[in-house]
C-alpha positions in Angstrom: -119.4 31.8 -38.6 -121.7 32.7 -35.7 -122.9 29.2 -34.7 -119.8 28.3 -32.6 -119.6 31.5 -30.4 -123.4 31.4 -29.9 -123.3 27.8 -28.7 -120.3 28.6 -26.5 -122.1 31.6 -25.0 -125.2 29.7 -24.4 -123.3 27.0 -22.5 -121.5 29.7 -20.4 -124.7 31.5 -19.5 -126.3 28.2 -18.5 -123.7 27.9 -15.7 -124.8 31.2 -14.2 -127.6 30.7 -11.6 -130.9 32.4 -12.4 -134.6 31.4 -12.1 -135.4 33.4 -15.2 -133.2 33.5 -18.4 -133.3 34.1 -22.1 -134.9 31.2 -23.9 -132.6 31.6 -26.9 -129.1 32.3 -25.4 -129.6 31.4 -21.6 -128.6 34.9 -20.5 -129.6 35.3 -16.8 -132.3 37.9 -16.1 -132.2 37.4 -12.3 -129.5 36.3 -9.8 -126.0 37.7 -9.0 -124.8 38.0 -12.6 -127.9 39.6 -14.1 -126.8 43.2 -13.6 -123.5 42.5 -15.4 -125.0 40.9 -18.5 -127.8 43.5 -18.6 -125.2 46.3 -18.9 -124.0 44.7 -22.2 -127.5 44.3 -23.6 -128.8 41.0 -22.3 -132.0 42.5 -20.8 -135.6 41.2 -21.5 -136.8 42.2 -25.0 -139.8 44.5 -25.5 -140.9 41.9 -28.1 -141.2 39.1 -25.5 -139.7 39.3 -22.0 -138.7 35.6 -22.2 -136.0 36.5 -24.8 -133.2 39.1 -24.4 -132.8 42.2 -26.5 -129.4 41.0 -27.8 -131.1 38.1 -29.5 -133.9 40.2 -30.9 -133.7 44.0 -31.3 -130.0 44.3 -31.0 -129.1 41.4 -33.1 -127.4 42.3 -36.5 -129.4 42.8 -39.6 -130.4 39.5 -41.2 -132.3 36.4 -40.3 -133.4 33.0 -41.6 -136.4 31.3 -43.2 -138.3 29.5 -40.5 -141.8 28.0 -39.9 -144.1 30.4 -38.2 -147.7 31.6 -37.7 -148.4 35.3 -38.2 -151.3 37.1 -36.5 -152.8 40.5 -37.3 -155.5 42.3 -35.3 -157.1 45.4 -36.9 -159.3 48.0 -35.2 -162.4 48.8 -37.2 -163.5 52.4 -37.7 -160.2 53.7 -36.2 -160.3 57.1 -38.0 -163.9 57.7 -37.1 -163.2 56.7 -33.5 -160.3 59.2 -33.2 -162.5 62.0 -34.5 -164.9 61.5 -31.7 -162.4 61.4 -28.9 -160.3 64.2 -27.3 -156.5 63.7 -28.0 -155.8 62.5 -24.4 -158.7 60.2 -24.3 -157.8 58.7 -27.7 -154.3 58.1 -26.5 -155.5 56.4 -23.3 -157.9 54.3 -25.3 -155.2 53.0 -27.7 -152.8 52.4 -24.8 -155.5 50.2 -23.1 -156.0 48.3 -26.4 -152.2 47.8 -26.9 -151.9 46.5 -23.3 -154.8 44.2 -23.7 -153.6 42.9 -27.0 -150.0 42.5 -25.8 -151.0 40.5 -22.8 -153.1 38.1 -24.9 -150.3 37.6 -27.4 -147.5 37.2 -24.9 -149.5 34.7 -22.8 -149.2 32.4 -25.7 -145.5 33.0 -26.3 -145.8 35.3 -29.3 -143.2 37.8 -30.4 -144.7 41.2 -30.7 -144.3 42.7 -34.2 -145.4 46.1 -35.4 -147.8 48.1 -33.2 -149.0 51.0 -35.3 -152.2 53.0 -34.9 -155.1 50.6 -35.6 -153.1 47.4 -35.9 -151.1 44.9 -33.9 -149.0 42.0 -35.2 -147.4 38.9 -33.5 -145.2 36.1 -34.7 -145.3 32.6 -33.3 -142.2 30.6 -33.9 -141.2 27.1 -32.7 -138.0 28.4 -31.0 -140.2 30.3 -28.5 -143.7 28.9 -28.7 -142.7 25.3 -29.3 -144.1 22.7 -31.7 -147.7 23.9 -31.0 -146.9 27.4 -32.3 -149.9 27.4 -34.7 -152.3 26.3 -32.0 -150.9 29.0 -29.7 -151.5 31.6 -32.4 -155.1 30.6 -32.6 -155.5 30.6 -28.8 -153.9 34.1 -28.7 -156.4 35.3 -31.3 -159.4 33.9 -29.3 -158.0 35.5 -26.1 -157.6 38.8 -27.8 -161.1 38.8 -29.3 -162.6 38.1 -25.9 -160.5 40.7 -24.1 -161.2 43.6 -26.4 -164.9 43.3 -25.8 -164.3 45.0 -22.5 -162.1 47.8 -24.0 -164.5 50.8 -24.4 -164.4 54.6 -24.5 -167.0 57.4 -24.5 -167.2 56.8 -28.3 -168.2 53.2 -27.8 -166.6 49.8 -27.7 -163.8 48.4 -29.7 -164.4 46.4 -32.9 -161.5 44.2 -34.1 -161.0 41.7 -36.9 -158.2 39.1 -36.7 -156.4 37.0 -39.3 -153.8 34.2 -38.8 -151.7 32.5 -41.5 -148.9 29.9 -41.2 -146.0 28.7 -43.4 -142.3 29.4 -43.8 -140.8 32.8 -44.5 -138.0 35.1 -43.6 -137.8 36.2 -39.9 -135.2 38.6 -38.6 -134.0 42.2 -38.4 -135.0 44.0 -41.5 -134.1 47.6 -42.3 -131.6 50.1 -43.7 -130.5 53.7 -43.3 -129.8 53.2 -39.6 -133.3 51.7 -38.9 -134.1 48.1 -38.4 -136.9 46.1 -36.8 -137.4 42.4 -36.0 -140.3 41.1 -38.1 -141.4 38.6 -40.7 -141.4 39.3 -44.5 -143.1 37.2 -47.2 -146.3 35.6 -48.4 -147.4 34.3 -45.0 -147.4 37.8 -43.5 -149.2 39.2 -46.6 -151.8 36.4 -46.4 -152.4 37.1 -42.6 -152.8 40.8 -43.3 -155.3 40.2 -46.2 -157.3 37.7 -44.0 -157.5 40.4 -41.3 -158.8 43.0 -43.8 -161.8 40.8 -44.7 -162.6 39.5 -41.1 -165.8 41.0 -39.7 -166.0 42.5 -36.2 -165.1 39.8 -33.6 -164.3 37.3 -36.3 -161.0 35.3 -36.6 -160.1 34.0 -40.0 -157.3 31.4 -40.3 -155.8 29.8 -43.4 -155.8 26.1 -44.1 -152.2 25.4 -42.8 -153.2 27.0 -39.5 -156.5 25.1 -39.3 -154.8 21.8 -39.8 -153.1 22.3 -36.4 -156.4 23.0 -34.6 -159.0 21.1 -36.6 -159.8 18.6 -33.9 -160.6 21.4 -31.4 -162.8 23.3 -33.9 -164.5 20.7 -36.2 -167.5 23.1 -36.8 -165.4 26.0 -38.1 -167.0 27.6 -41.2 -165.0 26.8 -44.3 -164.7 29.6 -46.9 -162.8 30.2 -50.2 -161.6 33.8 -50.3 -160.3 35.8 -53.2 -157.8 38.1 -51.5 -156.2 41.3 -52.9 -152.8 40.6 -54.4 -153.3 36.7 -54.4 -153.6 35.0 -57.8 -155.5 32.0 -56.5 -158.3 31.7 -53.9 -157.3 31.1 -50.2 
């Protein structure tokens, strides 16, 4: 039911001149018509500025099962860190971390997922990151790991563990009771979260499907078989 109007709208938007437009629907972000389409919701998304909010946050509830890579980065010792910092300093420290993490993830065309307290999440889907979405997820993880080494406070530096998993699962707007959020739900997300929980400081752990996409670049990566919480078989 939605395919025809979406395709028609995409063709129409493509006729409007703009040097910068939504990668999904072609809505112009610059040019003489940008102000008009922005007023009806076609402004850059907070999840990724290369996509409009109408295609992400303001899309109706629902989604589709798609291939993707999911990345989590988790701050170690977050509770202890907060205890050592004044409220304002703690806020500024986390803001710096979120900015650093977001820059690394967006540079590789990730879609920002949940950002809550001690954790950030990103989705890498072919529709935005292209066919090399798994490789881009790994490069984003490496960039993030390098960048946070320079994020420090009076309580010390930042310690982060990162996990990446790939496969197919549901991606879209999930919610109820008046609340919804664009995210991924399923085994891939669960696996990425579990890998993150066992990663040591500065370590990136990726699952086999992800490694298959980058094996040539990292032939000396250490292979492990992990028993993860909630998983019946080793990963």
